[in-house]
C-alpha positions, 0 to 999 in steps of 0.5 A: 452120090459120094458114097456111090462114087467111093464104093465104085472106086473101091470095087475097081481097086478090088478088082485090080488087086484080084487082077480081074479086069471088068468094067464097073457101072454103079448105080443107086437102086431104090427098091421100096415101092412106097419110096419117092425121091423128089427133084432127083437129078437127071444126070445121076445114075439113080433107078427109082422103084418104078424103073427097076423092072425096065432096068432089069429088062434092059440088062437082060437084052445084052447077051452074055456068056459066063466063062472061067473068069467070071467064076473065079471073080465070083469065088474070090468075092465070096471068099472075101465076104464078111458075115460079121460087121467089124463096125458093130463092136460094143465096149465092155460094160457092167451093170454095177459101173454104169451110172443109173438114173433118168435123163432128158431125152432132148439134152441128155442132162440128168437134171430132172425134177417131177411136176404134174406127171411130167419130168422137167429138165433143169438144163433145157426145160424139156418136158416128158411124161413120166410113164413115157420116160420109164418105158424109154428106160425099160427099153434101154435096160432090155437092149443093154441087159437082155439076160436080166428079168425086168422087175419092179425092183430092177427098173426102180434101181435102174432109173433111180428116180424120185418116184415111188416103186408103186409108180414103176409097178403101175407103169410096168403092169399097164404096159407089159405082161406080168409073170410070176407071183408077188416078189417073183413078178417079172415082165415080158 
């Protein structure tokens, strides 16, 4: 509810800046029909999925006429719309300068050893199946380097684990489609 109050306050401030005087009523509207909110506070402006149609019908009951002020507000809001999220900036990174290796999913430690088809963390004692850990690393590799092909060699280098290349090859063949032949094989 703090986020709702903050958003309403910021919107009111924006309207004042634009020299527009309109009342603001803020509500949280949940539109996913499968969503359930247990013990929802009755005194908060929350519209649940089962209440959306009634809420919209109630809004439509109020007679309203659009005037030039409304159009001006719409134009101002459209001109302020930002298509690029300023909070998604990713820092620069290069493959050669990144630390390579497998890490514990629980505590992020690089102190892993292999025991019975599992990685065991030397710091927290966490266990993870080798195949699952490799697939997790492949996913991270694909996110960080979408332009690079997924090959046995590239994943072997990226994971830098105490495992044979055959293990990586087996996991990749089992979970991805192989394209190419022999040394040129890559996975999608």
